[in-house]
N, C-alpha and C positions, 0 to 999 in steps of 0.2 A: 499423378492424377490431379486434375484441377478441382475447383469447388464442387461439392456434392450437388447433383441435379435437384434432389428433393429439397435441399436448403434454398435453392433459387426459387422453388415453388412456394416455400414457406416464408420467404423474405418479407412480403407485405405484412403477414401476421406477426412475425417477430418484431418488425419495425413498429407496428401498432402497440405491442407490449412495451417496447422501449419508450415510446413517447408517452404512454400512459404513466409509466413509472417516473418519467422526467417531470410530468406535471405535478406529481405528488411526492416531492423529496422529503425524506425523514433523516434525522440525525442519530448517529451513534447506535445505542441499543434500542432507541425508540422507533423501531422500524416495523410497527405492528401492521400497518396497511400493506407495506411491501412484502413482508414475510407471509401475510395471509394470501396475497395475490399469488406468490410463488407456490405456496402449498396447494392452493386450489388448482393451479395449472398442473402440478405434478400428479395430483389425484386424477385429473381429467385424462392425463396421458396414460394412466394405468401402471404407474410405478408399483413395484412389488411391496414397497414400504415407503411411507412418508412420515418422517419424524420431525416434530417441532419442539422448540424450547431449548435446544442445545445452545449454550452460551447466551442464555436469556431469550433471544429471539431468532436464533439461527434455525435454518430448515435444511433437512437432508432427505434426498430421494435415493432409493435403491432400485437399480435396474439389473436384472439377471439375464445373462446371455442364454441363447438356446443351444449353443455348442458345448460339447463335453470338454471338461478341463483335464489336461494331461498333467501327471505328476511332475513337479518341478517347475511348472510354469507359474507366472504371476497370476493370481486368482482375483485380486481386488485392487482397483485403482480409484483414487479420489480426484475429482475435478472441482476446483473452488472458484466461486465468484463472490464479490463483495456487494453489499446492498445499500450502504449508507451514503448520504449526501453531505454537503458542507454548509456552514453558516455564512453564506455569501448571497448578496442581492443580485439576482440574475439581470443581465443587460444584453440579451440576445434579440428581444422583440419577436421571438418565434411564436407561431400560433399555438404551440404546445409548451410554451414557457411555464416555469414554476408558478403555481397558484398559491404558494405559501410565501409571504413576504419574508425576506431574510434567509431563505433556504434555497439551495439549488444543487442539481447534479453537475458540479463543476469539475468532476474527475472521471466521469464516464462510467460510474458504477451501474447506472441504469442500462448502459450498453452491455456491460459484463454480465449482468443478471439476465438480460434478454437473450444473449448469445448462448448461455448455458441452458436456459430453458428451451431454446430451439434444438440444441443437441439432445437434451433429455427427451423431447418429443420424438425425434427421429430414432434414437436408440431404443425407446420403449416400443416403437412401431416395428422395428426390424429385428432387434436382438441378435444381430449377426456377429456375435463374438462369444468367446468362452470365458466364464467367470462373471464378475460383478463390477458394474460401474456405479460409483457413489458420487452423486452430484451434491456439492456443498455450497449453501448460500449463507454467507457470513455477515453478521452485523458489525458495526463499530471498527472498521478498518482505520478510519480517520482519527486516530489518536486514542481509541478505546480498547485496543488489543483484543478485538473480538475473536481472532484466531486462537489466542491463548485461552480465552474463556471456553470456546468449543472443545479444545483439547482437554482442558480441565474437566469438562463434563463427559469425557470418555469417548470423544469422536473417533479416534483411531482404533481403539480396542473394540468398541461396540460394533463397528462395521467391518472390522478386520482389514483395514486399509493397509496395503503394503507399499504403495507408491502414491505420491500426491503431486498434482500439477496445478499451476496458476497461470493467469494471463492478465495483462493490462494493455489498454490502448496506448498508443504512442504518438502524440502530435509531432509533426515533422518527419515521421516515417511514412513513406508513400502508402496509399491504399493498395492492398494486395501484397504487402511486404511484411516480413517479421524481423525481429532483432533479438539476439540472445547471446549468452556467453556462459562458459563453464566457470565455476568458482564464484567469488563475490560479484554480485550484479547490482545490489543496492546496499546502502550504508546503514550502519547502526545509528540511532539518533538518541541523544541524551539532552536533558534540560538543564540550563544554567540559571539559577535564581540567586541573586546577590542583594542583600539588604545592608545598607551602610548607615551607621549613625555616627555623626561627628559632633560639632559644637557650633550651633548657629549664631548669627549675630549680624551687626551692621556691615555692609559691604565696604565701608571706609576703614574698618578695623580688622582686616583679615588676620593680623598677628594674634588677635584674641580669639580666633575661631579655629575649628578644624573643618575645612571646606570640603563638603561631601561631593560637590561637583568636580573639584580637582582630584579627589580620591577616585571617583568613578572614572574620570578621564584616564588616570594612570592605569586603572584596571583594564579598560578597553584596549589601550595600546600595548600593555605588557602581555595580556592574554594572547595577542596576535603573534608575539615572539615565540610562543610555544610551537606554532605550526612552522614558522620560518627558521627556528633555531634548535628545536628539540626533536622534531619529527624528521625521520630520514626523508630526504628530498624525493626518493623513489617510492615512498609511501604516500597515502592520501589522508588528509584531515581538514576539517573546516570548523572554525570557531566564529560564529556570528552573534554579536551582541546587537539585538534588534530593538530593544526598548531601554530608554534611559529617562527615568522620571525624577525630577528634582526641582524644588523651588516654586514660588508663587509670585515673586516680585523682583524687579530688576536691581534693587538695592539691598536685598536681604540674602545673606549666605545661608542656605537651607540646612536645617538640622539633620535631615535624612535624604537618602537617595536610593533608588532601586534600579538594578540592571536585570534584564531578562534576555536570554539568548538560547541558541541551539548549537550542539556539537555533533559532527558527523565523522565517522571513521569506517574503515573497511576491513580491519582485522582486530581480533581481540587484544593483541599485543599493543597496537597503537591506541586502542580504546583505553586500556589500563594506563598507559603512559600519559595520555592527555589528561585523564582524570587526576592522576597523581600530581602532575605539574600545575593544573588549575588550583588544586588545594594549596600547593606550596606558594604559588603566586599570590593568592588571596591572603594567606597568612603573612607573607612578606610585606605586602602593601599595608596591611593593618599595623604591623610593627613599625614601619617607617613613618607612617602618617599619624599614628595614635588614634585612628578611627576604630570603632567597633564594627566588624564586618562579619555578617552571618551568611554562610554559603549553604544553599540547598541544591545539591547535585543529584539529579534523578535520572537513572538509566531507563531508557525507553526500549524501542524495538531493537533486537539484535541485527547483525549483518544478514542479509538475504544471500545464501550461498547455494548455487546450483550444483547438484551432484553430477559427476562426469557421465556416467552411463545413461542416466535419464535425460541429460542435456543432449547427448548424441541422438537419443530416440526422438526428442522434441524437434531437433533440427531436421531429422529425416522426414518426419511427418509434415513439418512446415514446408519443406521442399516439394513434397508430393502435392500440397495444396497450392502453393504460390509459385513454384518453379525454382530451379537451381539458383538462378541469379537474384532472387528476391528474398533470400534469407541471409541476414548480415550479422557479423559479430559486433556487438555493441561494447563500448567501454563501460566500466562500472559507473553507475549513477549515484550521486550523493543524496538523493531522496531516499526515503525509508518506506518500508512495506511490512505489514505484520504477517504476511505469508511466510516470513522468516521463521516464525514459531513452528509452522507446519513442516518446513524443511529441516528444522532441528529434530522434529519427531519422526519423520519418515524421509527416505530418499525421494527426490523429485526434481522438478525444474520449473522456472518461472520465465515466461516469454512475453515480448511486446509485439502487439499487432498494430500495424500502421493505421493512423487516424487521419493521414493526409495533412494538408496545409491549414490546420485549424489553430484557433487560439490555444495557448498553453493550458496545462492542467492548473486548476484552482484559480482560473481567471474568470471574471464575470461574463465574458463574451464566449467562453468555451462552449462547444456543443459536440457531442459524440457523433461521428460520421456514420450514418446508417449503412453505407456501402461496405463498411468494415465487417458488418454482420455476416456477409457471405463467407469471408475468409476465416473469421474467428470461430464461427459455428462449425464449419467444415473441418477446421483443425481439431476441435474437440472430438468430433465424430471419428475421424481417421485415427486419432490418438488411441481411442478406446478399441477400435476394430483391429488395429495393428498390435498394440501392446497386449491385448487379450485375444490374440489369434489362436485358433485351435491347433 
């Protein structure tokens, strides 16, 4: 079955919602205008319940089907979209570009929200399913763990969610295509914060100093050996030191230096190994150099792991919408996603919907492709109608 005809009819309106949201980006949990817009639409659609304030500014809509539920069938599924934007200055020159300096929807969450709103409108109109569809609009995906906050506020238990599904647009994936895989699909992400204190002094007398630039350089190169020499070559890990701050003059050895970076892994075992080895490397370099090194290692989002049965269901639905040849198996991505918390709480699957040949995510020239709305919204609708079939 191709895209839903009613979605094609609604496409201009859903596009208008998306562009409205794009003009007014908000960050992390401070998505009051966006969540208000979502809640207002859900009430207009006639949802059976509209709940606000979960995870501070999250919104949930409840839509009950008109068909009878058979014992043993799945009764409640959750569909999740994220609402927050990024602290990036937009460089698209679009007529609906961000009106807020320094903020933009550079990851397509405006599109995710609009597509799920479109599905909610259709599902509330037709109710051609048995059980309950719960539409989840989440704040603070971009580093704030909004999914975890909504779960902590009782999201799964309050609405009786048995399975949960997520979707993200994918630049480079053709419009009308989907990509997904069973098992780990996105990485865990951890923060690396290292503060070095040595002994500063004149650049002509290095023997009287403990050079924090040299210590930092040793750390950067030695940390890379963890991936190349400690992690199984058939496993995946990334250690990227992306900030190195030291010094203010060309002839002064600095007293302090700071390193900041990110670590990505795809299994709990590799995650534990990398953390252990980072701590050992830092301690070793401190001992060798005589510098005082403070390590702050912060664990972030866990691995996003698709469950087998729900992934099969997602693939089946995507093929109905896009066609057999337009649903691809993707390799794991080393980016992170806080939908991982929802997949730890309930079985489900995360899928990518093609955004065409667009700029990459988190790029100032990125723009969500409105043609993807037809496919993403149809996927949500058919997922509900098939998973909650009578």
